[in-house]
C-alpha positions as CSV (number, residue, x, y, z in Angstrom):
1,X,29.2,-11.8,-11.8
2,X,32.5,-12.2,-13.5
3,X,34.4,-11.1,-10.3
4,X,32.2,-13.4,-8.2
5,X,32.8,-16.3,-10.6
6,X,36.6,-15.8,-10.5
7,X,36.6,-15.6,-6.7
8,X,34.4,-18.6,-6.3
9,X,36.6,-20.7,-8.6
10,X,39.7,-19.8,-6.7
11,X,38.1,-20.6,-3.3
12,X,36.6,-23.8,-4.6
13,X,39.9,-25.0,-6.1
14,X,41.7,-24.3,-2.8
15,X,38.9,-26.2,-0.9
16,X,39.0,-29.1,-3.3
17,X,42.8,-29.4,-3.1
18,X,42.6,-29.4,0.7
19,X,39.9,-32.1,0.7
20,X,37.1,-29.9,2.0
21,X,35.0,-30.3,-1.1
22,X,34.4,-33.1,-3.6
23,X,34.6,-32.3,-7.3
24,X,30.8,-31.9,-7.6
25,X,30.8,-30.0,-4.3
26,X,33.3,-27.6,-5.7
27,X,31.1,-27.0,-8.8
28,X,28.1,-26.4,-6.6
29,X,30.0,-23.9,-4.5
30,X,31.1,-22.0,-7.7
31,X,27.5,-21.7,-8.8
32,X,26.3,-20.5,-5.4
33,X,29.3,-18.1,-5.0
34,X,28.7,-16.6,-8.4
35,X,25.0,-16.0,-7.8
36,X,25.6,-14.6,-4.4
37,X,28.0,-12.0,-5.8
38,X,25.5,-11.3,-8.5
39,X,23.0,-10.4,-5.8
40,X,25.5,-7.9,-4.3
41,X,29.0,-7.6,-2.8
42,X,27.6,-7.8,0.7
43,X,25.9,-11.1,0.0
44,X,29.1,-12.5,-1.6
45,X,31.2,-11.4,1.3
46,X,28.8,-13.1,3.8
47,X,28.9,-16.3,1.9
48,X,32.7,-16.3,1.7
49,X,32.9,-15.6,5.4
50,X,30.5,-18.4,6.2
51,X,32.4,-20.8,4.0
52,X,35.8,-20.0,5.5
53,X,34.5,-20.3,9.1
54,X,32.5,-23.4,8.4
55,X,35.5,-25.1,6.7
56,X,37.8,-24.1,9.5
57,X,35.4,-25.6,12.1
58,X,35.0,-28.8,10.1
59,X,38.8,-29.3,9.9
60,X,39.4,-28.4,13.5
61,X,40.1,-31.7,15.4
62,X,38.9,-33.5,12.4
63,X,40.6,-36.8,13.3
64,X,39.2,-36.9,16.8
65,X,35.7,-36.1,15.6
66,X,35.9,-38.7,12.8
67,X,37.0,-41.3,15.3
68,X,34.0,-40.6,17.5
69,X,31.4,-40.5,14.7
70,X,32.7,-42.8,12.0
71,X,30.2,-45.6,12.8
72,X,27.2,-43.2,12.8
73,X,27.7,-40.4,10.2
74,X,27.0,-41.3,6.6
75,X,29.2,-38.6,5.0
76,X,32.4,-37.9,6.8
77,X,34.8,-36.7,4.0
78,X,34.7,-33.8,1.5
79,X,31.4,-32.1,1.2
80,X,29.5,-33.1,-2.0
81,X,27.1,-31.0,-4.1
82,X,24.0,-31.9,-2.2
83,X,25.6,-30.9,1.1
84,X,26.7,-27.6,-0.3
85,X,23.3,-26.8,-1.8
86,X,21.4,-28.0,1.3
87,X,23.3,-25.4,3.3
88,X,23.4,-22.5,0.8
89,X,20.7,-22.6,-1.8
90,X,18.0,-21.0,0.4
91,X,20.3,-18.2,1.3
92,X,21.3,-17.5,-2.3
93,X,17.7,-17.7,-3.6
94,X,16.5,-15.2,-0.9
95,X,19.5,-12.9,-1.5
96,X,18.7,-12.7,-5.2
97,X,15.0,-12.1,-4.5
98,X,15.9,-9.4,-2.0
99,X,18.0,-7.6,-4.6
100,X,15.3,-7.9,-7.3
101,X,12.4,-6.7,-5.1
102,X,14.3,-4.7,-2.5
103,X,12.1,-6.2,0.3
104,X,13.4,-6.0,3.9
105,X,11.7,-9.3,4.7
106,X,13.6,-11.1,1.9
107,X,16.9,-9.7,3.1
108,X,16.2,-10.9,6.6
109,X,15.2,-14.3,5.2
110,X,18.5,-14.6,3.4
111,X,20.4,-13.7,6.6
112,X,18.3,-16.1,8.6
113,X,18.9,-19.0,6.3
114,X,22.7,-18.4,6.5
115,X,22.5,-18.0,10.2
116,X,20.6,-21.3,10.6
117,X,23.3,-23.1,8.6
118,X,26.1,-21.4,10.6
119,X,24.4,-22.2,13.9
120,X,23.9,-25.8,13.0
121,X,27.5,-26.2,11.7
122,X,28.9,-24.6,14.8
123,X,26.9,-26.8,17.1
124,X,27.9,-29.9,15.2
125,X,31.6,-29.2,15.0
126,X,32.2,-27.7,18.4
127,X,29.9,-30.1,20.1
128,X,31.6,-33.0,18.4
129,X,35.1,-31.7,19.4
130,X,34.4,-30.5,22.9
131,X,31.0,-31.7,24.1
132,X,30.4,-34.7,26.3
133,X,28.0,-37.5,25.6
134,X,25.2,-36.0,23.6
135,X,21.5,-36.4,24.7
136,X,18.4,-36.6,22.5
137,X,16.6,-33.2,22.2
138,X,13.3,-35.0,22.5
139,X,13.8,-37.8,25.1
140,X,16.8,-36.5,27.1
141,X,18.5,-39.9,26.8
142,X,22.1,-40.4,25.8
143,X,22.7,-41.1,22.1
144,X,25.8,-42.0,20.1
145,X,28.1,-39.1,19.1
146,X,27.2,-37.9,15.7
147,X,23.6,-39.2,15.7
148,X,21.2,-36.4,14.5
149,X,19.1,-34.9,17.2
150,X,21.8,-35.2,19.9
151,X,22.8,-32.1,21.7
152,X,25.5,-31.0,24.2
153,X,26.1,-27.9,26.3
154,X,29.1,-26.9,24.2
155,X,27.3,-27.5,21.0
156,X,24.3,-25.4,22.2
157,X,26.5,-22.5,23.2
158,X,28.3,-22.7,19.8
159,X,24.9,-22.8,18.1
160,X,23.9,-19.5,19.6
161,X,27.3,-18.0,18.8
162,X,27.1,-19.1,15.2
163,X,23.7,-17.5,14.7
164,X,24.9,-14.3,16.4
165,X,28.0,-14.2,14.2
166,X,26.0,-14.0,11.0
167,X,23.7,-11.4,12.4
168,X,26.8,-9.4,13.6
169,X,28.5,-9.7,10.2
170,X,25.3,-8.6,8.5
171,X,25.1,-5.5,10.7
172,X,28.7,-4.6,10.0
173,X,28.1,-4.9,6.3
174,X,25.3,-2.4,6.4
175,X,22.1,-4.4,6.9
176,X,19.6,-3.0,9.4
177,X,19.6,-3.7,13.1
178,X,16.1,-5.3,12.6
179,X,17.5,-7.6,9.9
180,X,20.5,-8.6,12.1
181,X,18.3,-9.5,15.1
182,X,15.9,-11.3,12.8
183,X,18.8,-13.3,11.4
184,X,19.9,-14.4,14.9
185,X,16.3,-15.4,15.8
186,X,16.0,-17.3,12.5
187,X,19.4,-18.9,12.9
188,X,18.8,-20.3,16.4
189,X,15.3,-21.4,15.5
190,X,16.5,-23.1,12.4
191,X,19.3,-24.9,14.2
192,X,16.9,-26.1,16.9
193,X,14.5,-27.3,14.2
194,X,17.4,-29.2,12.7
195,X,17.9,-31.1,15.9
196,X,14.2,-31.7,16.4
197,X,13.8,-33.0,12.8
198,X,17.0,-35.1,13.3
199,X,15.5,-36.8,16.3
200,X,12.0,-37.4,15.0
201,X,11.6,-37.4,11.2
202,X,15.0,-38.1,9.8
203,X,15.6,-41.6,8.6
204,X,17.0,-43.7,11.4
205,X,18.9,-47.0,10.7
206,X,20.1,-49.9,12.7
207,X,22.8,-52.4,12.2
208,X,21.4,-56.0,12.4
209,X,24.8,-57.4,13.4
210,X,25.7,-55.2,16.4
211,X,22.3,-53.5,17.0
212,X,23.8,-49.9,16.9
213,X,21.6,-47.0,15.7
214,X,23.3,-45.2,12.8
215,X,22.8,-43.0,9.8
216,X,25.0,-45.2,7.6
217,X,23.5,-47.4,4.9
218,X,26.5,-49.7,5.4
219,X,27.7,-50.1,9.0
220,X,31.4,-50.5,9.6
221,X,31.3,-52.8,12.6
222,X,32.7,-55.6,10.5
223,X,35.5,-55.4,7.9
224,X,33.2,-56.2,5.0
225,X,30.5,-53.8,6.3
226,X,26.9,-54.7,7.2
227,X,23.8,-53.3,5.3
228,X,21.6,-51.5,7.8
229,X,17.8,-51.4,7.9
230,X,15.5,-48.4,8.4
231,X,13.9,-48.5,11.8
232,X,12.4,-45.0,12.2
233,X,11.8,-41.7,10.5
234,X,10.9,-41.0,6.9
235,X,12.7,-43.1,4.4
236,X,15.3,-41.1,2.4
237,X,14.8,-38.0,4.6
238,X,18.5,-37.9,5.5
239,X,20.7,-35.3,7.1
240,X,21.0,-33.3,3.9
241,X,17.2,-32.9,3.6
242,X,17.1,-32.0,7.3
243,X,19.7,-29.2,6.7
244,X,17.8,-27.9,3.7
245,X,14.5,-27.8,5.7
246,X,16.1,-26.2,8.7
247,X,17.6,-23.4,6.6
248,X,14.2,-22.8,5.1
249,X,12.7,-22.6,8.6
250,X,15.4,-20.1,9.6
251,X,14.6,-18.0,6.6
252,X,10.8,-18.0,7.3
253,X,11.3,-17.0,10.9
254,X,13.7,-14.2,10.1
255,X,11.4,-12.9,7.4
256,X,8.5,-12.7,9.8
257,X,10.6,-10.7,12.3
258,X,12.3,-8.6,9.7
259,X,9.3,-7.4,7.7
260,X,9.6,-3.8,9.1
261,X,13.4,-3.6,8.8
262,X,15.0,-1.2,6.3
């Protein structure tokens, strides 16, 4: 735990200095990193690899992606504590449980939760940088770039690659083949669930001034900003809650497939 804590602090400080994490986001990452290392070196290594790749993807073509999504996405800067926890708390909880009870299903669940987060992050970042106009997963209609529930071909391919990457890393670190394939299944399912929840249950807002659909509570179509109104979805069920739910779904799916893995 001491080694994990020291490593987590160093990584969090670097990320905070480079603007990838807010102050409370850095604190949350230290807590998760320490607990992951307490569960075992393999779990800590997986979390570090995920964080490095996810951070790199988020910084890649950041200016271009921000320009396309600034009027839609609520949180565009450094990741705060809720964002960090939404993407990592299910993974860490399942990893600790797998270490305590030595259950193959729990190990698969932890891998599936991380794979779901990696798949969703890959889809979002690659799709935002390389994809064309996104389309709603449910209706097939074009939606604004950055609006939850929108998918692109590039983003979909990146989603599959992100889930497969975690499964591959897991296998290389000594987890069973069953656990690795279960992670991939859970990761892809969780990321698809993220898009489905984003287009159906996530809180959807609209700017009364320009009529644009957005996730922002204050739209930036005017210099002073315009307060938006909720026009769909579940109030306060925002993208962070969607991410947390989708990682849990990825964990459950992976656990079901990974019950017989060693």
